[in-house]
Structures are given as structure tokens and as C-alpha cells.
BAFI-3210 file (N, C-alpha, C; in Angstrom, 3 decimals, decimal comma, padded with zeros to 6 digits):
// residues 244
n [1|2|3|4|5|6|7|8|9|10|11|12|13|14|15|16|17|18|19|20|21|22|23|24|25|26|27|28|29|30|31|32|33|34|35|36|37|38|39|40|41|42|43|44|45|46|47|48|49|50|51|52|53|54|55|56|57|58|59|60|61|62|63|64|65|66|67|68|69|70|71|72|73|74|75|76|77|78|79|80|81|82|83|84|85|86|87|88|89|90|91|92|93|94|95|96|97|98|99|100|101|102|103|104|105|106|107|108|109|110|111|112|113|114|115|116|117|118|119|120|121|122|123|124|125|126|127|128|129|130|131|132|133|134|135|136|137|138|139|140|141|142|143|144|145|146|147|148|149|150|151|152|153|154|155|156|157|158|159|160|161|162|163|164|165|166|167|168|169|170|171|172|173|174|175|176|177|178|179|180|181|182|183|184|185|186|187|188|189|190|191|192|193|194|195|196|197|198|199|200|201|202|203|204|205|206|207|208|209|210|211|212|213|214|215|216|217|218|219|220|221|222|223|224|225|226|227|228|229|230|231|232|233|234|235|236|237|238|239|240|241|242|243|244]
n.u [-149,109|-145,787|-142,200|-140,002|-139,757|-141,495|-143,089|-144,498|-142,928|-142,855|-140,694|-139,717|-137,487|-135,387|-133,131|-130,618|-128,412|-130,058|-132,506|-131,726|-129,984|-131,824|-133,576|-131,858|-131,221|-133,747|-134,712|-132,788|-133,501|-135,805|-138,086|-140,531|-139,606|-140,502|-139,176|-138,829|-138,216|-137,056|-134,883|-134,611|-132,679|-130,768|-132,387|-133,001|-130,471|-129,932|-132,012|-131,279|-129,023|-130,105|-131,882|-130,054|-128,849|-130,766|-133,061|-136,446|-137,825|-139,245|-139,574|-140,489|-140,999|-141,199|-142,259|-142,352|-143,449|-145,630|-148,928|-150,466|-148,517|-147,553|-149,836|-150,034|-147,674|-148,025|-150,337|-149,406|-147,654|-149,472|-150,868|-148,906|-148,305|-150,580|-150,964|-149,936|-147,673|-145,865|-145,005|-142,303|-141,583|-139,271|-137,981|-136,234|-135,064|-132,355|-131,478|-129,731|-129,709|-129,242|-131,992|-132,086|-131,013|-133,032|-133,971|-136,406|-137,438|-136,026|-136,915|-139,611|-139,393|-138,322|-140,480|-142,397|-141,314|-140,358|-142,456|-145,049|-144,559|-144,496|-147,124|-148,492|-147,733|-148,995|-151,678|-152,075|-151,416|-153,005|-155,808|-155,382|-154,137|-156,154|-158,132|-156,861|-156,646|-154,375|-151,013|-148,070|-146,451|-143,334|-141,734|-139,293|-137,613|-135,387|-132,388|-132,576|-135,233|-135,573|-133,987|-132,907|-130,788|-128,423|-128,822|-130,509|-133,204|-135,643|-135,435|-135,307|-137,833|-139,450|-138,847|-139,585|-142,275|-142,768|-142,599|-144,850|-146,999|-146,784|-147,281|-149,910|-151,149|-150,631|-152,216|-154,742|-155,355|-155,860|-155,193|-153,024|-149,551|-147,108|-144,042|-141,321|-138,188|-135,288|-132,537|-129,202|-126,147|-125,519|-123,992|-124,755|-126,445|-127,690|-126,446|-125,517|-127,426|-127,221|-126,851|-125,980|-123,027|-121,963|-123,485|-122,724|-120,017|-120,308|-121,704|-119,855|-118,034|-119,741|-120,348|-118,114|-117,874|-119,678|-122,269|-122,888|-125,409|-126,495|-126,824|-129,148|-130,909|-130,939|-132,246|-134,754|-135,491|-135,634|-137,896|-139,873|-139,867|-141,035|-143,647|-147,151|-148,631|-146,924|-145,715|-143,127|-142,484|-140,647|-137,257|-134,039|-131,036|-127,600|-124,129|-121,779|-119,640|-120,423|-122,350|-124,485]
n.v [009,108|008,559|009,187|009,391|007,987|007,345|009,597|012,461|015,241|018,592|021,061|024,365|026,764|025,049|024,850|025,390|025,692|025,531|024,396|022,623|020,895|019,829|018,458|016,450|015,049|014,191|012,655|010,660|009,413|008,192|009,648|010,945|013,440|016,620|019,033|022,510|025,629|028,663|028,339|026,096|024,564|023,970|022,552|020,293|019,133|018,521|016,728|014,610|013,686|012,905|010,895|009,091|008,197|006,616|007,826|009,163|011,533|014,539|017,270|020,684|023,815|026,870|030,034|031,529|033,961|034,241|033,455|031,677|030,084|028,669|027,290|025,607|024,168|022,709|021,404|019,800|018,205|016,762|015,449|013,749|012,023|011,556|012,766|015,307|015,529|017,176|020,578|022,488|025,617|027,329|029,106|032,180|035,625|037,976|040,815|043,004|046,307|049,678|051,532|054,186|054,034|053,540|051,443|050,492|048,711|046,376|045,918|045,404|043,057|041,279|041,192|040,060|037,480|036,414|036,735|036,768|034,520|032,421|032,614|031,995|029,333|028,220|028,806|027,256|024,707|024,064|023,271|020,743|019,309|019,434|017,878|015,429|015,143|015,522|016,854|018,903|021,996|023,347|026,096|028,374|030,551|032,722|033,551|036,204|036,577|036,817|038,747|042,052|043,613|046,156|047,343|045,263|045,622|045,385|042,796|041,326|042,001|040,613|038,018|037,937|038,093|035,582|033,973|034,920|034,368|031,605|030,799|031,661|030,005|027,496|027,601|027,729|025,277|022,100|019,688|019,982|020,118|022,545|023,894|025,984|026,736|028,315|029,402|030,180|031,788|030,541|028,748|029,793|031,001|033,334|035,767|036,676|038,204|040,748|044,115|046,507|048,218|048,748|047,012|044,618|044,419|044,316|041,929|040,076|040,024|039,183|036,587|035,022|032,930|030,091|027,625|024,555|024,009|021,477|021,108|022,489|021,078|018,658|019,427|020,049|017,496|016,188|017,415|016,508|013,728|013,100|011,560|011,741|013,075|014,843|018,018|019,809|022,884|025,024|025,525|026,745|027,010|027,344|028,381|026,951|028,521|031,125|034,073|034,356]
n.w [-067,630|-067,426|-067,417|-070,312|-072,708|-075,660|-075,485|-077,109|-078,239|-078,936|-080,095|-080,105|-081,658|-082,278|-083,824|-082,903|-080,014|-076,863|-077,695|-079,744|-078,280|-076,492|-078,192|-079,161|-076,779|-075,738|-077,866|-077,867|-075,535|-076,198|-076,907|-079,237|-081,266|-082,482|-084,349|-084,573|-086,226|-087,802|-089,473|-091,629|-092,921|-090,991|-089,226|-090,772|-091,033|-088,346|-087,873|-089,528|-088,184|-085,714|-086,553|-087,672|-085,400|-084,411|-083,459|-083,191|-085,235|-086,527|-088,831|-088,974|-090,304|-088,484|-087,420|-084,500|-083,863|-085,388|-085,138|-086,690|-087,837|-085,618|-084,865|-087,120|-086,775|-084,362|-085,047|-087,128|-085,629|-084,010|-086,038|-087,042|-084,894|-083,433|-080,977|-078,616|-076,265|-074,908|-075,087|-075,829|-075,315|-076,530|-078,282|-078,656|-078,354|-077,868|-078,161|-076,686|-075,230|-074,036|-072,680|-073,522|-076,007|-077,706|-079,398|-080,866|-082,769|-082,210|-079,625|-080,131|-081,623|-079,728|-077,939|-079,617|-080,161|-077,664|-075,832|-077,170|-078,711|-076,833|-075,864|-078,226|-078,527|-076,301|-076,872|-079,190|-078,302|-076,058|-076,684|-077,833|-075,751|-073,811|-075,001|-074,870|-072,164|-070,752|-070,568|-071,119|-070,708|-071,296|-070,567|-071,545|-069,616|-068,063|-066,237|-066,275|-065,898|-063,270|-062,218|-062,935|-065,315|-066,399|-069,720|-070,296|-069,857|-071,390|-072,425|-069,986|-069,016|-070,818|-070,072|-067,385|-067,919|-069,058|-066,784|-065,330|-067,086|-067,257|-064,603|-064,297|-066,202|-065,068|-062,749|-063,816|-064,986|-063,966|-065,047|-066,658|-066,898|-066,012|-066,590|-065,818|-067,039|-066,103|-067,480|-066,470|-067,404|-070,477|-073,080|-076,277|-079,256|-078,659|-077,910|-080,304|-081,487|-080,573|-081,307|-080,350|-079,567|-076,954|-075,350|-076,480|-075,709|-072,926|-072,659|-073,603|-071,512|-069,502|-070,283|-069,907|-068,137|-068,559|-068,960|-070,781|-073,327|-072,979|-070,274|-069,661|-071,218|-069,823|-067,494|-068,520|-069,417|-066,939|-065,812|-067,526|-067,246|-064,839|-062,826|-063,778|-061,823|-060,699|-060,801|-061,895|-061,144|-061,451|-062,436|-061,843|-063,524|-063,456|-063,983|-061,726|-060,855|-061,235|-060,501|-062,103]
ca.u [-147,969|-144,557|-141,032|-139,805|-139,901|-142,801|-143,781|-144,401|-142,440|-142,650|-139,684|-139,438|-136,115|-134,606|-132,047|-129,324|-128,431|-130,852|-133,487|-131,027|-129,531|-133,007|-134,041|-130,929|-131,329|-135,049|-134,777|-131,933|-134,208|-136,973|-139,217|-140,741|-139,413|-140,823|-138,312|-139,268|-137,457|-137,108|-133,744|-134,919|-131,482|-130,197|-133,297|-132,844|-129,186|-130,114|-132,890|-130,507|-128,142|-130,946|-132,367|-128,914|-128,584|-131,893|-134,132|-137,666|-137,796|-139,914|-139,145|-141,512|-140,623|-142,138|-141,903|-143,253|-144,103|-146,850|-149,835|-150,882|-147,375|-147,493|-150,985|-149,656|-146,600|-148,566|-151,268|-148,564|-147,178|-150,585|-151,176|-147,855|-148,207|-151,896|-151,036|-148,824|-147,516|-145,084|-144,592|-141,179|-141,559|-137,865|-137,464|-136,049|-134,097|-131,769|-130,716|-129,668|-129,281|-129,800|-133,280|-131,934|-130,641|-134,293|-134,040|-137,785|-137,648|-135,516|-137,834|-140,818|-139,083|-138,239|-141,846|-143,068|-140,787|-140,200|-143,748|-146,122|-144,229|-144,960|-148,588|-148,954|-147,573|-150,054|-152,959|-152,179|-151,265|-154,024|-156,951|-154,933|-153,917|-157,436|-158,788|-156,157|-156,768|-153,055|-150,015|-147,112|-145,725|-142,047|-141,474|-137,936|-137,417|-133,975|-131,994|-133,084|-136,617|-135,534|-133,172|-132,756|-129,419|-128,311|-128,961|-131,388|-134,522|-136,736|-135,258|-135,729|-139,283|-140,084|-138,644|-140,502|-143,603|-142,876|-142,913|-146,224|-147,909|-146,710|-147,953|-151,346|-151,558|-150,606|-153,345|-156,008|-155,604|-155,389|-154,771|-151,892|-148,348|-146,439|-142,697|-140,464|-136,757|-134,605|-131,089|-128,217|-125,318|-125,431|-123,448|-125,804|-126,329|-128,489|-125,653|-125,245|-128,478|-126,965|-126,278|-125,460|-121,623|-121,769|-124,078|-121,884|-118,832|-120,733|-122,079|-118,634|-117,531|-120,780|-120,411|-116,823|-118,176|-120,967|-122,505|-123,300|-126,870|-126,901|-127,249|-130,551|-131,653|-131,137|-133,279|-136,024|-135,790|-136,042|-139,280|-140,772|-139,897|-141,746|-145,006|-148,150|-149,163|-145,835|-145,451|-141,922|-142,945|-139,578|-135,863|-132,998|-129,785|-126,562|-122,777|-121,393|-118,663|-120,929|-123,607|-125,531]
ca.v [008,701|009,104|008,861|010,130|007,096|007,328|010,883|013,312|016,522|019,624|021,989|025,527|027,242|023,816|024,818|025,614|025,947|024,726|023,617|021,523|019,956|019,165|017,493|015,311|014,278|013,537|011,603|009,560|008,744|007,499|010,509|011,369|014,886|017,424|020,195|023,654|026,884|029,285|027,892|024,697|023,824|023,456|021,537|019,067|018,533|017,948|015,567|013,502|013,156|012,214|009,663|008,181|007,634|005,769|008,600|009,478|012,981|015,186|018,661|021,607|025,219|027,657|031,345|031,586|035,264|034,126|032,511|030,619|029,184|027,792|026,386|024,600|023,361|021,740|020,568|018,816|017,268|015,874|014,608|012,749|011,074|011,426|013,464|016,202|015,401|018,280|021,692|023,226|026,970|027,663|030,146|033,461|036,599|038,784|041,975|043,926|047,702|050,614|052,084|055,455|053,764|053,653|050,430|050,025|047,537|045,224|045,669|044,776|041,684|040,478|040,987|039,126|036,119|035,931|036,717|036,269|033,162|031,517|032,645|031,262|027,916|027,844|028,865|026,134|023,431|023,786|022,459|019,370|018,686|019,290|016,707|014,256|015,079|015,664|017,531|019,711|023,086|023,712|027,443|028,783|031,926|033,087|034,213|037,559|036,628|036,923|039,902|042,964|044,082|047,245|046,988|044,099|045,915|044,830|041,341|040,823|042,149|039,502|036,770|038,028|037,794|034,129|033,454|035,274|033,622|030,189|030,605|031,763|028,786|026,396|027,707|027,603|023,929|021,063|018,500|020,347|020,476|023,738|024,011|027,070|026,537|029,604|029,213|031,217|032,019|029,286|028,941|029,760|032,067|034,494|036,997|037,110|039,134|042,074|045,047|047,667|047,946|048,708|045,782|043,516|044,353|043,875|040,524|039,283|039,852|038,456|035,193|034,348|031,662|029,648|026,191|024,088|023,846|020,147|021,212|022,912|019,943|017,670|019,954|019,858|016,062|015,883|017,855|015,699|012,321|012,900|011,014|012,713|013,860|015,683|019,162|020,572|024,209|025,916|025,168|027,680|026,283|028,321|027,891|026,932|029,575|032,425|034,490|034,433]
ca.w [-068,458|-066,881|-068,207|-071,563|-073,850|-076,297|-075,444|-078,292|-077,742|-079,954|-079,583|-080,950|-081,543|-082,186|-084,809|-082,253|-078,580|-075,937|-078,441|-080,399|-077,257|-075,943|-079,190|-079,179|-075,546|-075,616|-078,873|-077,397|-074,445|-076,716|-077,261|-080,628|-081,229|-083,657|-084,173|-085,358|-086,226|-089,129|-090,282|-091,917|-093,302|-089,746|-088,709|-091,570|-090,670|-087,022|-087,994|-090,092|-087,135|-084,736|-087,175|-087,829|-084,075|-084,052|-082,852|-083,935|-085,402|-087,649|-089,015|-089,476|-090,174|-087,688|-086,884|-083,344|-083,810|-086,198|-084,485|-087,613|-087,977|-084,448|-085,019|-088,107|-086,203|-083,415|-085,796|-087,810|-084,605|-083,664|-087,195|-087,194|-083,786|-082,797|-079,702|-078,282|-074,819|-074,349|-075,938|-075,267|-075,875|-076,320|-079,176|-077,978|-078,865|-076,796|-078,639|-075,552|-075,427|-073,065|-073,093|-074,236|-077,404|-078,450|-080,469|-080,732|-083,614|-081,484|-078,510|-080,678|-082,023|-078,504|-077,444|-080,529|-080,043|-076,291|-075,129|-078,031|-079,131|-075,779|-075,887|-079,403|-078,232|-075,364|-077,593|-080,125|-077,632|-075,041|-077,117|-078,044|-074,446|-073,127|-075,596|-074,367|-070,718|-070,140|-071,388|-070,363|-071,338|-070,718|-071,070|-071,216|-069,168|-067,995|-065,002|-066,471|-065,453|-061,816|-061,847|-064,071|-065,514|-067,374|-071,144|-070,467|-069,293|-072,185|-072,424|-068,682|-068,937|-071,549|-069,341|-066,251|-068,458|-069,207|-065,453|-064,976|-067,961|-066,888|-063,319|-064,556|-066,904|-064,104|-061,832|-064,543|-065,524|-063,052|-065,792|-067,516|-066,145|-066,534|-066,049|-066,293|-066,888|-066,183|-067,615|-066,267|-068,590|-071,232|-074,427|-077,297|-080,247|-078,246|-077,891|-081,677|-081,925|-079,994|-082,280|-079,630|-079,225|-075,515|-074,835|-076,949|-074,850|-071,598|-072,737|-073,742|-070,153|-068,765|-070,702|-069,789|-067,480|-069,090|-069,046|-072,101|-073,432|-072,511|-068,879|-069,665|-071,769|-068,753|-066,605|-069,227|-069,365|-065,567|-065,595|-068,347|-066,856|-063,581|-062,951|-064,187|-060,705|-060,196|-061,671|-061,549|-061,555|-061,896|-062,184|-062,262|-063,769|-063,782|-063,712|-060,315|-060,546|-061,645|-059,845|-063,118]
c.u [-146,714|-143,379|-140,997|-140,095|-141,341|-143,551|-143,511|-144,081|-142,173|-141,758|-139,510|-138,011|-135,123|-133,410|-130,680|-129,524|-129,265|-131,853|-132,865|-130,599|-130,696|-133,540|-133,158|-131,135|-132,648|-135,207|-133,948|-132,612|-135,548|-138,187|-139,327|-140,623|-139,804|-140,115|-138,736|-138,361|-137,640|-136,017|-133,873|-133,696|-130,821|-131,083|-133,110|-131,535|-129,278|-130,958|-132,147|-129,616|-128,947|-131,427|-131,248|-128,562|-129,741|-133,073|-135,303|-137,800|-138,586|-139,483|-140,303|-141,041|-141,672|-141,489|-142,855|-143,942|-145,411|-147,755|-150,227|-149,762|-147,331|-148,670|-150,651|-148,614|-147,151|-149,636|-150,538|-148,073|-148,266|-150,915|-150,164|-147,937|-149,499|-152,003|-149,870|-148,700|-146,828|-144,823|-143,474|-141,109|-140,178|-137,360|-137,354|-135,000|-133,575|-130,923|-130,685|-129,238|-129,864|-131,121|-133,115|-131,364|-131,869|-134,471|-135,406|-138,067|-137,163|-136,396|-139,072|-140,561|-138,947|-139,625|-142,572|-142,617|-140,854|-141,508|-144,835|-145,834|-144,688|-146,485|-149,145|-148,827|-148,655|-151,399|-153,143|-152,161|-152,390|-155,193|-156,576|-154,793|-155,221|-158,215|-158,170|-156,389|-155,439|-152,137|-149,115|-146,530|-144,430|-141,662|-140,100|-137,909|-135,913|-133,666|-132,440|-134,570|-136,730|-134,783|-132,947|-131,331|-129,414|-128,212|-129,985|-132,817|-135,652|-136,640|-135,737|-137,247|-139,982|-139,954|-139,410|-141,912|-143,802|-143,222|-144,379|-147,236|-147,947|-147,442|-149,468|-151,888|-151,631|-151,844|-154,683|-156,349|-155,001|-154,863|-153,580|-150,705|-147,667|-145,101|-141,994|-139,011|-136,085|-133,104|-130,318|-127,385|-125,024|-124,881|-124,563|-125,538|-127,110|-127,707|-125,384|-126,297|-128,270|-126,278|-125,648|-124,022|-121,368|-122,315|-123,288|-120,677|-119,192|-121,070|-120,868|-118,018|-118,464|-120,703|-119,062|-116,942|-119,571|-121,054|-122,960|-124,818|-127,366|-127,390|-128,721|-131,422|-131,927|-132,202|-134,662|-136,440|-136,271|-137,500|-140,273|-140,933|-140,609|-143,117|-146,026|-148,712|-148,105|-145,542|-144,212|-142,162|-141,828|-138,211|-134,979|-131,703|-128,724|-125,178|-122,465|-120,535|-119,142|-122,169|-124,770|-125,771]
c.v [009,359|008,658|009,672|009,257|007,096|008,642|011,685|014,727|017,465|020,709|023,138|026,000|026,097|023,774|025,042|025,631|024,978|023,855|022,413|020,467|019,167|018,116|016,254|014,419|013,517|012,430|010,395|008,779|008,169|008,335|010,647|012,884|015,505|018,751|021,318|024,855|027,497|028,753|026,402|023,898|023,219|022,368|020,215|018,365|017,858|016,683|014,366|012,861|012,379|010,883|008,635|007,505|006,779|006,489|008,831|010,986|013,405|016,648|019,488|023,031|025,953|028,975|031,593|032,934|035,278|033,050|031,367|029,619|028,182|026,825|025,260|023,639|022,293|020,864|019,470|017,765|016,267|014,931|013,483|011,651|010,909|012,059|014,437|016,178|016,613|019,328|022,429|024,570|027,563|028,833|031,480|034,327|037,439|039,935|043,083|045,329|048,537|051,168|053,380|055,272|053,749|052,649|049,748|048,805|046,270|044,897|044,930|043,317|040,783|040,191|039,960|037,689|035,616|035,856|036,137|034,848|032,130|031,457|031,874|029,752|027,410|027,782|027,651|024,788|023,070|022,942|020,987|018,658|018,493|018,106|015,421|014,038|015,167|016,396|018,374|020,795|023,294|025,041|027,904|030,267|032,196|033,534|035,675|037,688|036,760|038,159|040,748|043,496|045,267|046,688|045,880|044,357|045,253|043,306|040,748|040,920|041,009|038,199|036,765|037,657|036,296|033,489|033,705|034,471|032,157|029,910|030,716|030,519|027,615|026,423|027,477|026,175|022,859|019,828|018,768|020,720|021,667|023,892|025,214|026,688|027,886|029,371|030,441|031,345|030,676|029,584|028,767|030,877|033,317|035,795|037,530|038,080|040,544|042,962|046,257|047,388|047,847|047,428|044,562|043,328|043,833|042,388|039,624|039,008|038,953|036,956|034,471|033,014|031,244|028,129|025,833|023,910|022,478|020,183|021,609|021,787|018,897|018,129|019,789|018,394|015,654|016,260|016,975|014,296|012,054|012,266|012,116|013,564|014,757|016,778|019,892|021,998|025,093|025,367|026,310|026,884|027,297|027,741|027,965|028,128|030,975|032,793|034,498|033,098]
c.w [-067,909|-067,721|-069,484|-072,780|-074,360|-076,260|-076,712|-077,821|-078,910|-079,373|-080,562|-080,711|-081,497|-083,127|-084,194|-080,746|-077,764|-076,674|-079,120|-079,387|-076,674|-076,908|-079,201|-077,947|-075,461|-076,645|-078,454|-076,277|-074,887|-077,016|-078,777|-080,629|-082,568|-083,461|-085,113|-085,181|-087,606|-090,047|-090,577|-092,355|-092,069|-089,149|-089,452|-091,214|-089,303|-087,092|-088,567|-089,026|-086,089|-085,299|-087,323|-086,512|-083,571|-083,444|-083,786|-084,014|-086,630|-087,668|-089,544|-089,250|-089,344|-087,296|-085,727|-083,197|-084,594|-085,601|-085,408|-087,855|-086,830|-084,450|-085,990|-087,545|-085,260|-084,053|-086,547|-086,820|-084,242|-084,815|-087,367|-086,128|-082,982|-081,419|-079,596|-076,764|-074,191|-075,429|-075,213|-075,983|-075,596|-077,152|-078,443|-078,647|-077,704|-077,351|-077,582|-075,974|-074,299|-073,587|-073,873|-075,641|-078,306|-079,561|-080,470|-081,601|-082,916|-080,282|-079,016|-081,046|-080,797|-077,934|-078,303|-080,315|-078,607|-075,512|-076,020|-078,499|-078,119|-075,763|-077,081|-079,188|-077,289|-076,076|-078,496|-079,409|-076,684|-075,547|-077,323|-076,703|-073,684|-073,692|-075,061|-072,873|-070,003|-071,100|-070,510|-071,256|-070,576|-071,344|-070,602|-070,873|-069,165|-066,579|-065,053|-066,183|-063,946|-061,342|-063,095|-064,111|-066,481|-068,790|-071,368|-070,006|-070,072|-072,234|-071,101|-068,523|-069,657|-070,778|-068,017|-066,720|-068,631|-067,864|-065,100|-065,791|-067,545|-065,578|-063,478|-065,230|-065,930|-063,207|-062,526|-064,955|-064,622|-063,780|-066,716|-066,628|-066,824|-065,822|-066,651|-066,015|-067,091|-066,270|-067,153|-067,535|-069,265|-072,613|-075,456|-078,287|-079,851|-078,345|-079,295|-082,195|-081,379|-081,029|-081,607|-079,167|-077,727|-074,900|-075,281|-076,049|-073,464|-071,603|-072,889|-072,374|-069,340|-069,035|-070,636|-069,061|-067,920|-069,049|-070,453|-072,141|-072,984|-071,069|-068,783|-070,214|-070,688|-067,764|-067,233|-069,162|-067,974|-065,338|-066,358|-067,789|-065,537|-063,823|-063,211|-063,067|-060,072|-061,209|-061,149|-062,048|-062,077|-061,519|-062,685|-062,392|-064,179|-063,474|-062,221|-059,947|-060,899|-060,844|-060,810|-063,786]
res [x|x|x|x|x|x|x|x|x|x|x|x|x|x|x|x|x|x|x|x|x|x|x|x|x|x|x|x|x|x|x|x|x|x|x|x|x|x|x|x|x|x|x|x|x|x|x|x|x|x|x|x|x|x|x|x|x|x|x|x|x|x|x|x|x|x|x|x|x|x|x|x|x|x|x|x|x|x|x|x|x|x|x|x|x|x|x|x|x|x|x|x|x|x|x|x|x|x|x|x|x|x|x|x|x|x|x|x|x|x|x|x|x|x|x|x|x|x|x|x|x|x|x|x|x|x|x|x|x|x|x|x|x|x|x|x|x|x|x|x|x|x|x|x|x|x|x|x|x|x|x|x|x|x|x|x|x|x|x|x|x|x|x|x|x|x|x|x|x|x|x|x|x|x|x|x|x|x|x|x|x|x|x|x|x|x|x|x|x|x|x|x|x|x|x|x|x|x|x|x|x|x|x|x|x|x|x|x|x|x|x|x|x|x|x|x|x|x|x|x|x|x|x|x|x|x|x|x|x|x|x|x|x|x|x|x|x|x|x|x|x|x|x|x]
***
């Protein structure tokens, strides 16, 4: 099954940023999108806009840090459309800080969402895709999964982990496609989770040049629309005028 039209795509972290842009684009291209996040008010508003534009959309609350939540999310997706063609593991957090700030609660939350959230999506999605004999995971890493920056050690570690997990998954299953998308500086709400003043100031400078989330959505769409025997393993997308 190639192309986007008719594919069933479950997207986490869909209430804003890259997840929202991806839902809009894929629905406009004929996919059935199931959008998940914790902020259901935003999901409902997005769903109304997608439906008004003629798109096929369903809404399900999900906290990716909870394995049972993700199981329910993908189970709901399968129940609605009888299959799950693509899981976009997009939900993420980025509360940056220096290691000597000792913000262990923020480190734990990043590990829970950025690493365990991806693992939970894989755990819940794999049995469905194996029954179908096909499927695709699109896991969102970051430019921080390729290079480490001050204040970003833990965040970068979680995004390096996404690369490692995705590569292992790809090698273990010949019938499942696995794509990693690594965004460079992209306009989103990620920076709003930073509580450390020094990291906030550094990020404000860092994000002066940024691309829109639609650019990442187009990269995701490109990976999905390829024929079934073509696996786009990794794409890095960043602003032309920025090293990041």
C-alpha cells in the first residue's frame, strides 16, 4: 500500500506544533487521522477544523508516559478503522537546564515522554502491524539527536535514544517500515517547558531562525507516501540559514 490516501495514521502530541501540522496535512491528503494528546480541548478544536475541511479525523486523549494509555489509543484507532498503518510518535518535552542545576524531576519527565513514550507506541503498535503484515513507525528525534549542546545533555540523550531504538526496530522487522525525522530549530511550544532562566535565554537566541512545523509535516508525508518496499530511514530538516 503506497501513497497517503486511505491510510490510517495515529499521531501523538497532536495538540500543537509538528503533531498538529502533520494531522492537518495528512488529512488534507486523504488519510484517516487519529489525533492524541493530553489537551483534549485543543484536539477537539483541531478535529472540528479538519472535519470542516473535509478530512477524516478521530480524537482520543493519551498520555504517552502511560503504557496503558497508549495501548488504549492505538486500540481505539484500530477499532475505528480496522487497521493502523502509521504511528507517528511525536509527543516530546524539552525542559533544558545545566546538569549542575539538578532538575531531576524534569529529567525524569523527559525520559518518560521522549523515550518511554516512543517505546510505548512501539509496544502497542507492533502487534497490530504484525497481524496486518505491514505498518510504519515515524519517530520524531531532533537535531539534538545528532549533536549535544550545553543545557541540553538530557534532552539530547533522549533524542539519541530515539535513533537507537528506531534502528533496532528497523533491523528486527522486515515487514515494518521505520522512519526517524530529526527537526532542526522549528517553531513550536517545546521551549515553553524550559524553567531554567539561563536555558531560557540561550534558547531565545537559538530560536531566532526557525522553520514552521509544516516543513516537518511535509517530511513525514514524504516518508509515508513511498511504496511499501521503500523505507525512508532518516530525514534531517533544518532552516537553510541556521547550522541547527
